[in-house]
N, C-alpha and C positions, 0 to 999 in steps of 0.2 A: 503494501501499498505505499499509493508518495503519497507525503505531508503535503498538506494543502491548506494555506493562512485566512482565506476565504471561503464560506460557504458559496459554493455555485451557484446556483435557479434551474427547475427544472419545466420539464416543460407542459409540464400541465398547470391550470387556470385557481386552482384551489394549494393556502397556505394550509400542511396538514404535521404532525405534531404523532409517526407512528409510538406505544410504548410494548414491551416482552416483560411480565415478571418473571424476577425464574429464578428455582432458586436449584443449586445443583445441576447443573446443564451445560456441564464444560463442554459435552462430546456437540454437540446441537448450538451452539447459541452465536458462534459465530457464522454458519449456517444463515438461520436467523436473519445477523445485521446485514448478513452478504444481500439476500432476497428482497430485506426489505431497502435498502438501498436501492440496487436495481429498479423493483418500485415505481417507486417513488419519485426516480430521475423523470419518469415517462408520464405519470399522472396529476404527482401537482406542482406546484410553483417554488414557494421554497418549503423548506421540509427541516425534519430531523428523525432523530431513531435516541428512545432512550433504553436501555436498561435497567431495571430495577433488581437488585440483587439483593432479593431477600437475607441474608446471611447467608451463604450457599457457605459450604464448608470445603469444596473443591475449588476448581480454575474461573468459574464463571466470571465471580469478579474482574479477575486479572487479564482476564483473556477479553471482556469489553473494555476494560482501561487502557489495553494496545490500540482498541482501535479508536476511543475518543483519543486518546494522544495524536494518533494520523489522521482523523477526517472528524474535520467538521462539525459536519450532522449528526455525532452522535455522543453524545452526551451518559450520563451514568449517574444512577442513584444507587446510593449501598445504606441497607439496614445491618446495624451490629449490637443485636444478633437476630434472630428473625423472627419477625414478627409477625409472619402470616397472612395469606393470600390478598386477604381484604387489604390490610398495611401495602401494603405493595400496588395494590389496584389503586388507590388511596393516591399513594405518593405520583405515581403515572398521570393521572389526571390533572391532579393540582401542580404540577411542574410543568407540563404542557406550557409550551409558549407561543403555540398556535392555532388558529379558529377554529377545526375539526381537529378532532381527536379518538385517532384508533386504537385497542388493543388488541390482540392475540396470544396465547402462549409460545412460551419461547421450544416448547418438544415438537415443530412442526408437523401438528399430528392435521395442522392448516393452509391452506397455500395458499401465502400472502399475496400473489396476483387479485385472485377475486374480490379483492379490495375496491375493483374498479368495476366489480357487480351492488355496490353499499352508495360509490360517490353520485350517482345519478339521484337514488332517493334522497340525499339530507339533501338537496334542492330543496324540496317540499316538509321536510320535517327534523325534530332535533335529535333524535337517533336512529340510526340504522338496527334492527336487534340479525342478526340471519342464526337460522337454524341450520343444524346437523341431515344432510341428509344419508343415509346411507351409510349409519352411524357406527366405523371403524373400532366396535370396543368389548371388552369382553362384554358377555351375553349380562353374568350380574349383575355389571354396574351400565347400561343398558335397560337392568331395569329399575335398578335404584333408582336411576334415571328419571324416568317414565310414573314413579310414586312420588315424586321428590314432589315435577312438575305437576302434577297433578293437584298437590296441597297446596303449590304456590298460587297456583290458577282457581282455583278457589278458593281458598283467605282472600285475595286480592281480589279476585274480581276480573281481575286484567286477561285476555289470555295474548300471555309470550309464550311463546310455542315450544321453547326449550330455551328458559328461563340462563341457564348457568353456559351456554356458545358462548367460547371464548371467541368469539371476533362480531365486537360490536365498533360500532362507529358515532360520536354525538360531536355535537357542538359546544366548544369551551367554557360559553357561559353558559350551560348548567351547572357547574358545580359551583357560583358562586351565588347560587338560589337556598344551596344546604349541605348541608358538613357529611361526608362521611366516615359515620363511627365503627362500621361490624369490620372487626380486624380477621375474618374466619374465611372458610369460601361461600355464605350466602349473601358478599358482596351485591355480588346479583341482583335479587331482589329488589336488595334494597335501594341499590343507585334507581335500580326501573322505576320504582314505586314509588318514593318521594318524586321522581321525575313528572311520575304519573299524576301524580296530586298537584304538583306544580300545573302542571294546565301543558307536558311539554309533545310534544306527538314525535309518537311510537311507530315505526309500521317494521315490515319483517321481511325477510328473501333467506331463501338456499341458497348451502355451501356444502362443497363434496367435505369430507371426514376420512383421515387417514388412522392406520397405526403408528402407535410410538412405533421408532426405530432404532434407537439410540432409548440408555437410562431409564430408571425406573418412577414413575408417579407415585409421593404420597399419597391422590389419595386412593389406592388401588390397594392399601393397607386393607387387612381384616376389620382392623378395628373403627375407620375409618367411616362407616355409615352408621355406626351408634352412636360415635361424637357429630356427625352430622347433623342424627337426629336433636340432640342434642338443642343445633345450631337453630334447627331452625326453630327450633323448640322457645327461645329464646325470642328471635326476628319473630314472629307475630307476634309474641308477647309486645317488643317496642316498636311495630309499625301500629299497632291499633293505641298506643299510646298519642304515635304522631299521629295520624288521620283527626284522633279527638283535638290536638292542641290543634291541627290546622285548618277542621272542619270553626274550631269557635276564633280564630284568626289571632294565637299566637305564636307562627312561623310566619 
């Protein structure tokens, strides 16, 4: 990588911040950054790639830092120690500099080139929330996700097809209207529900999903289902309080 002093502009029309929450993704993070830079050069005007290194114990942070030293489009946010997936999303959303904010996971289970499906839709919306077509995950995880989505949709009353799909595009301004408080894996429904209550428009589109090729997901551990359930219960309680306060004009 040749070191540049000034970030060049791309060939697109929009100014976009892309961020990757990352925990122990040393085998994937370089490819994730490379892919994002290649796509953004073609579809964005001004752009940046942010790696949120959530207290990784491997070389994820070091690899990302090396990229940031050599490319002015790349920045790194470090958490030390690990703070959780929700905290990583919060850091990415709030540190973004540009008008539009996109995030996807750094495990390469999505093709970031499909951001081009989301960009036309954001012109008439505030959030584009993708859903996974032909999800390529273990069957037990797919079943757990189906139950989880049913609970979220039933309680919150809005029809998001795939709440946790890590492929979303936001207008940066929405994060100036509320605070992300969830530090665990239920952060996506928190963001979507708060945005929904604030009157922001959410649209959806399908993207492809692929099996993880390298590394291991923390969400595949046997205990994660119980942890997720407890998080959902806390989230439901918090969202009920939030809904009451918004309707009462306190927020």
